[in-house]
N, C-alpha and C positions, 0 to 999 in steps of 0.2 A: 527539637532536634531533627535535622533533615536526614533523609536516607538517600545517598547516591551510591551507585555501584556499577562495577564493570558489567556490561551487558553483552552477552555473546550467545544468542539463540541459534544453535546449530544442532544437527542430528546427533544424538548420543552414540557412543560406541556400540551399545547394544543394538541400535537400529541398523548397524552395518551388516549384521548377520542375517542371512536368509535361511529359513528353515523349510525344507521341502515338504515336511509333514504338517506344517501349520497352515496350509492353504484352506480357505473356506470350502465347504462341501459343494457349494454352487459357484465356485470360481469359474470365470469365463476362459475360453480357449483363445488366447491372443493370436494364434496362427490363423484364426478364422475372422479376424477383424482387419478390415481394410481402411475404413474411414471412421473418424470419431468427431463428434461435436461436443465441445466443452462450453457450457453456458455460465455466465456470471453477470447477473443483472443487479448490480449494486453501484456504489460510488467508486471514485478513482482509485483510492487506496485499496479497496476490496478487490478490484480487478487486478491490480498489480500483484497483490498477495496470492492471487490464483495462478500466476505465471509458472510457478514450480510444477504445477500439475502437467503442463505441456512438456516441460523438460524431462520430468521423471517418466512420463508415459512414452515419450520418444526414445529414451534410453532403454526402456524395457522392451519396446517393440519398434525397432528402426524402420520397419516396412510400412508402418501405419501413417496415413495422412491425417493430420489434426487440424480441425477448424475451430473457430470460437464464435460465440454470439454474445455481444455486449451492447450497452446503450451507446449511441453514437458519440455522446460527449465524453465518454471514457475510453474511446477506441485507441487514443494515442498511447495508452498504457500497454497495449499488446501489439500495436502495429509494428511490422518488421521483425517480430519475434522469429528467431531462426528455426524454431520447431513447429511453426504454424504455416498452413498452406493458404487458407482463406479466412478472412475476418468479416463476419456478418454483423450488421448494426441495426438496432432499433432506434429510430429518432423519436424522442419524446415530443418533438414538434409536430409529428404527424396528426396529433389530436386537433391541431388548429386548421387542418385541411378540410374539415367537414367529414361526414360519414363516408361519402363516396371517395374522397381523396385519401383518407386513412385506409379505407378498405383496399384501394388499389395498391398503396404502398405495402401493406401487410401481405397482399397476394403475391406481389413481386418478390418479396423476401422469402415467402414460403416456397415459391417455385424454385428459387435459387438453392435453398436448403434441400428440397425434395430431390433435385437433380443430383445431389451429392451421394444419395443412397447410403446413409450412415448405418453402420453396424452397431454402433454404441453411442449413447448420449450420456454425458456426465453433467448432471444438473447440480450446481454447487450452492443454490439458495433455495428458500422456501417459496419462491415466486410461482404462482399458479400457472404461468405460461409454460413451465417445464412439463407439466402433466399434459397439456394440449399438444406440445411438440412431440412428446413421446408417443402419443396416440396417433397423431397425423403423419409423422415421419416413419413410424413403424420400424425402429431399429430392433435387432435381435435381442440386444441387451440395453438396459438403462439403469442408472443409479441416481438416487436423490436422497436428501435428508429425510429421516423419519420425523414427521411433524405431528405432535399430539393434537388431537381434536379434528384432524382432517378426515373427511369422509371417504367413502368407497371410491369416489372418482380419483382422488389422489393415490390411494392405496393400490388401486388396480391399474395404475398408469405406468408403473416401473417394475422391473424384474428384481432389483436389489435396493435395499435401503441402508443408510448409514445412521446408526442410533446416536442420539445426543449423548454427550459425555458429562457425567456429574463433575462439577467443579471446573467447567470449561474455561472459566476466567484464568486458570493457570495453564491452559494449553493453548499454544499459539495458533492463530487462525490459519497459518500456512500448513501446520500439521493437520488441522481439521479439514482443510481442503484435500490434502493428500490421503486422508482417511477414505475418500471415495475410491481411490485406486486400491487401497488395502482391502476394502470390502469386496472388490472384484477379484482379489487374489494376486494383485500386483504390488510387490513390496518396493517402494521408492528407494533407489540407490542414494546413499548418504551424500555423495558428491554431485547429485543432480537436483538439488533442492534450492538452488540459489534463485533469487529474484531475477527476472529477465526484462530489462528495459533497454531499448536501442534508440538513443536520441536521433541518430542519422546524420549524414554528411551536411545537409542543409542547416540543421540546428547547430551542429558544431561550428560551422562557418559563421553563422549569424552571431553566435555568442563570442567567438574569437574577435570579431569586429567590434562588438560592444565592449568587451574587456579592454581592447586596445584603446578605444576612445576614452576609457576611464583611466588609462595609464596603469592597468593591472596585468599581471602575468599569471599563467596557470600555476596553481599551488601557492600563490602569493596573496591570498585574501581569505577572509572568513565570510561565509554565507549565513545570513540570518533570515529566517522566514517566521516572524513572530505570530501572524494571525492564523486563525482557523475559521472555517465557515461557521463553526459553532462557538458562540461567545463563551460558553462555560468551560471551554478548553483553553482559553487564552490567559496568559500571564499579564502583568501590569506594564503599561508604557514606561513608567518610571524605572521599573526593574530592568527593562531592555535598554533604556538610556544609560543606566549605570554600567551594564555589561559592555555596551559599545565603547564607553569611555575607557574601560579597563583593557579591552582588546586593542584599542588605539595606543594606549600607554605602553602596551607590550610590543608595539611596532607593527601591528597588522591592520591593513585597511579592512573595512566592513562593507558588504553589499547587502542591501535589504531587498526582499522580494515579497510580493503578495499577489493574489489572484486579481483579475480585473474587477472593477466595480467598487462601490462605496463600502460594501460590507467589510471587506478586508482592508481596503485603503484607509478607512477611518483610523485604525490602530496605527498604521504607518504615520499618518499625520500627527497623531498624539505622541508618538515616539520622537518625531522631529521637533515638536513643540517642547517636549521634555528636555531634549538636547539643548535647545535654545535657552531654556531657563538656567541651564548649567553653564552657559556661555561656551558651549561646544558647537562646532560647525555641524551642519546637517550631514547625515550619513549618505553615502552613495546609494542611490535607489534605482532599481529596475522594476519597481512595483507596478503591476498591471500591464507590463509591456512584453511579457514572455509567454510563449505557448508552453504546454506541458513538456514537449520534447526539448525545447530550449531551456526550460527549467532544469531538466535532467543534464543537459550539456553544461550548464553553468555550475551546478552543484558538484558535478563530476570533476571540475577543475579547481574546486575550493580546497583549502587546507582542512577545514572542518565545517560542519553544518550544525546550527543550533536552532531549535524551534520547539513546537509542542506536538501533541498527537495529531497528525494530519497527513494527508497524501504526500506533501513535499518531504516530510521526514522519511517516509517509505521510499520515495524516489532517491533520496540521498543514500539510504542504505543499499538500494539496488545498484547505485553507482560506486559502491564500496568506499564512500566518503565517511570518515569518522563522524558520529552523530552524538550530540548532547541534546537530550530531549527531556522536557518537563512534563510529568504526568500528574493529573489530578483525579477526576472522577472515573476516567477510563482505566482499564487494567493493563499494566505493562506486560504481564504474563501472556495476555491475549493479543496485544497490539504493539508490543515493543519492536525496536529495530531488529530486522532479521539478517542473520549472516555475520560474517567477519569483515571488518573494514580493511583497507589496504595498509593502514598503520594504526597503532594504538588499539583501543577497544571502545565500542559504543558505551556511552555513559547515560544512565537513567537517573533523574533526580525526582524524588518523591518525598512526601511527609507521611509515610505510612505509620510511623510510630506514634505520631500525635493525633492522627485521624484514623482510628481503627474502623471507621465506616467506609473507607475507600478500599477497593473501587466500587462505587455505588451505581455508576452508570446513569446518574440523574443529570438533568440539565441545570446544574447549579444547586447549591444547598437550598432545600425546600422548594426546588423548582424555580429559584430566583435568578437564574442565569449567571450567577457568580459562584465559583467554587473555592471555598476558603482553603481547602487542602492544596490548591494550586497557587492562589494569590498570596498565601502566607510564606511561600518559598522566598528566601532572601537572595540578593545578588551575591553575597559571600558564598552561599551554598552552590549557586550555579557556577561561579568562577572556580571554586574548588574542583568541580568536575571538568571544567573546560581548560584550565591552564595547562595541565600535563599534555593535552593533545596538541597544543601549539608547538611543542618541542618533540613530539613523537617521531620516530623514524619508521620508514616503510618496513613491513615484514619481509623476511627473506623468502 
């Protein structure tokens, strides 16, 4: 028996109330904060899920200038964010420059950040770089996760710590990011917690041309992004081929996407082969040909998005496109689509009833790279979640 359900991760009504008497004893004085550095050194989806921190902080302190520090390959997730002033980037390729080259690049980055004279650093991961930044940039306040087993260097590097939450798999990562603000005495406004992704005019124009070349109109196609960089999060090629056939039978064109490279492209090839075995024509594909901004522009024009737990799923949610997402070993309570789509409701498909071991967080059953809780989901179950969204009307 499959479990699929309406998914609407939004702040609760209780979270909309602010209690003046519930401030932490060591809450910071926002009137004395001029510039803030928010750091998120993780993958693409993680960076996008940190964007509400910028929006909530700016709403609480409109006078504050907010900068961010991310890996260069994830920068498109925050670039052009309306509440951000500067975006600093660490290029993982610096390691290839040799000791002197990497040192020069790191020094240039440090000087740029030092010149900003930050009053507050919000470090949203356990990355040890955060401790060094806090010590070297010397902000008045700094907050980071409390990490068990870390020594005095970490513990003495920050003024505030966010304690881990028991049962964190049931608490969305967006709320966990916002806990850094709460720890400082800043209660995020309920209407300022949306994901912030700006594709930009160039990406919008590029995608419009691509759609026209395919004979597609905005809102007139379904966007599928079947792959994940992690194989244990992937559904079967045969399952996707069946879904594509059903979407077509309902009168909707399908556009496939995937990240550049063979790792994700291999599943697209398998899906096209599965379609051929069914005597179905190949699906329209933009696999490997879009930037992250362009992917956002594309999915923002789709009737709905379907995929697995991946950055493109979060991008679709950020663009308020209805999402149908299949979850296996990862937890939907922690990683599910965030916010409310422009029409219908997000749908999450799982097999929790049959697999009480999920979410286990493992890379496949027994570490074998294949997750039975995911691959056992049937096309009928996915279609039951998807079909109503094809006729959904926009919210008032």
